[in-house]
C-alpha positions as CSV (number, residue, x, y, z in Angstrom):
1,X,6.9,-3.1,51.8
2,X,5.6,-3.0,48.2
3,X,3.6,-0.7,46.0
4,X,1.7,-3.5,44.6
5,X,-1.8,-4.7,45.7
6,X,-4.2,-6.7,43.5
7,X,-3.4,-7.1,39.8
8,X,-6.1,-5.7,37.4
9,X,-5.8,-6.5,33.7
10,X,-7.2,-3.1,32.6
11,X,-6.4,-0.3,35.1
12,X,-8.0,2.3,32.9
13,X,-11.3,0.5,33.1
14,X,-10.8,0.0,36.8
15,X,-10.5,3.8,37.4
16,X,-13.1,4.8,35.0
17,X,-15.5,2.5,36.8
18,X,-14.4,3.9,40.1
19,X,-15.0,7.5,39.1
20,X,-18.3,6.6,37.5
21,X,-19.6,5.3,40.8
22,X,-20.8,8.9,41.7
23,X,-20.9,12.4,40.2
24,X,-17.8,13.4,42.3
25,X,-15.3,11.2,44.1
26,X,-13.1,14.0,45.7
27,X,-13.9,17.3,47.3
28,X,-12.4,19.5,44.6
29,X,-10.4,21.3,47.3
30,X,-6.6,21.6,47.2
31,X,-4.6,19.3,49.4
32,X,-3.6,21.3,52.5
33,X,0.0,20.2,52.3
34,X,0.4,21.2,48.6
35,X,-1.1,24.6,49.3
36,X,1.2,25.2,52.3
37,X,4.5,23.9,50.7
38,X,4.1,25.5,47.2
39,X,3.1,28.9,48.7
40,X,6.8,29.7,49.0
41,X,7.7,28.6,45.4
42,X,7.9,30.8,42.3
43,X,5.3,29.7,39.8
44,X,6.4,28.1,36.6
45,X,5.6,24.8,34.9
46,X,3.9,22.2,37.0
47,X,3.1,18.5,36.5
48,X,0.4,16.9,38.7
49,X,0.6,13.1,38.7
50,X,-2.6,11.2,39.1
51,X,-4.6,14.5,39.0
52,X,-8.0,12.9,39.3
53,X,-10.8,15.5,39.1
54,X,-8.2,18.3,39.2
55,X,-8.5,19.9,42.6
56,X,-4.7,20.4,43.0
57,X,-4.0,21.1,39.4
58,X,-6.7,23.9,39.2
59,X,-5.5,25.5,42.5
60,X,-1.9,25.6,41.1
61,X,-3.2,27.3,37.9
62,X,-5.2,29.8,40.1
63,X,-1.9,30.6,41.8
64,X,0.1,31.4,38.6
65,X,1.4,28.0,37.5
66,X,1.0,26.5,34.0
67,X,-0.1,22.9,34.8
68,X,-0.2,19.6,33.1
69,X,-2.5,17.1,34.9
70,X,-2.1,13.5,34.0
71,X,-4.5,10.7,34.9
72,X,-5.4,7.3,33.5
73,X,-9.2,7.9,33.9
74,X,-10.9,9.8,31.1
75,X,-13.9,10.2,33.3
76,X,-11.8,12.0,35.9
77,X,-10.2,14.2,33.3
78,X,-13.5,15.2,31.8
79,X,-14.6,16.5,35.2
80,X,-11.2,18.2,35.7
81,X,-11.6,20.0,32.4
82,X,-15.1,21.1,33.3
83,X,-14.0,22.4,36.6
84,X,-11.1,24.3,35.2
85,X,-13.5,26.0,32.7
86,X,-15.9,26.9,35.5
87,X,-13.0,28.5,37.5
88,X,-11.7,30.2,34.4
89,X,-8.2,28.6,34.3
90,X,-8.5,26.5,31.2
91,X,-5.9,28.5,29.4
92,X,-3.4,27.5,32.0
93,X,-4.2,23.8,31.9
94,X,-3.2,20.8,29.8
95,X,-4.9,17.5,30.5
96,X,-3.2,14.2,29.5
97,X,-4.8,10.8,29.6
98,X,-2.1,8.3,30.2
99,X,-1.1,5.2,32.1
100,X,1.8,6.6,34.2
101,X,3.4,3.2,34.4
102,X,4.3,3.6,30.7
103,X,4.3,7.4,30.2
104,X,7.3,9.7,30.3
105,X,6.9,13.5,30.3
106,X,8.8,16.1,28.3
107,X,11.6,17.9,30.1
108,X,11.4,21.3,31.7
109,X,9.1,21.2,34.8
110,X,9.7,23.5,37.7
111,X,7.4,21.4,40.0
112,X,6.2,17.8,40.0
113,X,3.5,17.0,42.5
114,X,2.3,13.5,43.5
115,X,-0.3,13.9,46.2
116,X,-1.9,10.7,47.6
117,X,-0.5,8.9,44.5
118,X,-1.4,5.5,45.9
119,X,-3.6,2.8,44.4
120,X,-5.5,-0.3,45.5
121,X,-4.2,-2.0,42.3
122,X,-0.7,-2.6,40.9
123,X,1.3,0.6,40.6
124,X,5.1,0.9,40.3
125,X,4.9,4.1,42.2
126,X,8.5,4.8,43.0
127,X,9.7,3.8,39.5
128,X,7.2,6.4,38.2
129,X,8.4,9.1,40.6
130,X,12.0,8.6,39.8
131,X,11.4,8.6,36.1
132,X,9.3,11.7,36.3
133,X,11.8,13.5,38.6
134,X,14.3,13.4,35.7
135,X,12.1,15.9,33.9
136,X,12.5,18.5,36.6
137,X,14.6,21.5,35.7
138,X,17.7,22.3,37.9
139,X,16.4,24.2,40.9
140,X,12.9,22.7,40.5
141,X,11.0,20.7,43.0
142,X,9.4,17.3,43.6
143,X,6.6,17.2,46.1
144,X,5.3,13.9,47.3
145,X,2.4,13.7,49.8
146,X,1.1,10.3,51.0
147,X,-0.9,8.6,53.6
148,X,1.4,7.7,56.5
149,X,-1.3,6.2,58.7
150,X,-4.8,4.9,58.6
151,X,-7.7,7.2,59.9
152,X,-7.6,7.2,63.7
153,X,-11.0,5.4,63.8
154,X,-9.9,2.6,61.4
155,X,-7.4,-0.1,62.0
156,X,-4.8,-0.2,59.3
157,X,-5.6,-3.7,58.3
158,X,-9.3,-2.7,57.6
159,X,-8.4,0.5,55.7
160,X,-5.4,-0.7,53.6
161,X,-7.6,-1.7,50.6
162,X,-9.0,1.8,50.3
163,X,-5.7,3.7,50.4
164,X,-3.8,1.1,48.4
165,X,0.0,1.2,48.4
166,X,1.7,0.5,51.7
167,X,1.8,3.5,53.9
168,X,5.2,5.1,54.4
169,X,6.4,7.7,56.8
170,X,8.1,10.7,55.2
171,X,11.5,9.3,56.2
172,X,10.5,5.9,54.6
173,X,9.3,7.7,51.5
174,X,12.7,9.5,51.1
175,X,14.5,6.2,51.5
176,X,12.3,4.5,48.9
177,X,12.7,7.3,46.4
178,X,16.5,6.9,46.6
179,X,17.2,10.1,44.8
180,X,21.0,10.7,44.4
181,X,22.4,13.0,47.1
182,X,24.6,14.6,44.4
183,X,21.5,15.7,42.4
184,X,18.9,16.4,45.1
185,X,18.5,18.2,48.4
186,X,15.6,17.0,50.7
187,X,14.0,20.3,52.0
188,X,11.0,18.8,53.9
189,X,10.6,15.4,55.5
190,X,7.6,15.6,57.8
191,X,4.7,13.5,59.0
192,X,1.9,16.1,59.4
193,X,-1.3,15.4,61.3
194,X,-4.5,16.4,59.6
195,X,-8.1,16.5,61.0
196,X,-10.6,14.6,59.0
197,X,-14.3,13.6,59.1
198,X,-15.2,9.9,58.6
199,X,-17.9,8.4,56.4
200,X,-20.3,8.3,59.4
201,X,-19.5,11.9,60.5
202,X,-17.0,10.8,63.1
203,X,-14.1,13.2,63.9
204,X,-10.6,11.9,63.6
205,X,-7.1,12.5,62.4
206,X,-4.6,11.1,59.9
207,X,-0.9,11.5,59.2
208,X,0.3,12.8,55.8
209,X,3.9,12.1,54.8
210,X,5.3,15.2,53.2
211,X,8.5,15.2,51.2
212,X,9.8,18.1,49.2
213,X,13.1,17.6,47.2
214,X,14.9,20.2,45.2
215,X,17.0,19.3,42.2
216,X,20.5,20.7,42.2
217,X,21.3,23.6,39.9
């Protein structure tokens, strides 16, 4: 399996166009797995990869984290900043416009999150995750949540273009990350079912691959 789908010459323009299709692409609500997993962690400095319109980043800020949200789309980041202001957490937020394929963070994060960090265009996803994991402090965590299945109403072959990168189970995600056993402890490896509503109002379910790794120290 590969992280690469179609090649786009200008991924920034692709995502700005995608976000410009409507006033809001995502719900603005926190991802359920992120809320559940991070509830037991002590707030510190967090980095949210592919933060989009800021739902996860803002929720973390509301729960005591100082958060840096990174996304390639300036359209998405403008919406995220506006939402953070509306929810009165702007002072806990930093927004960074960057192509993660070429960006490296400063050191010293207690948490890095990558929720549904999957793309219908070329994205060296695991290279990015391994590089950013190096910026996590000893004792800090890497949380990766991804699509492990297509929606129950949609054959995988029809839905693949929407969700992008090849779907991995949690165990496959751990194997693909290939974090050194000497430096990392895998604390959660789960495929979690989640109820969802389809574009035509149909009820269904999907599996989320949830991986939480803790850096030694």
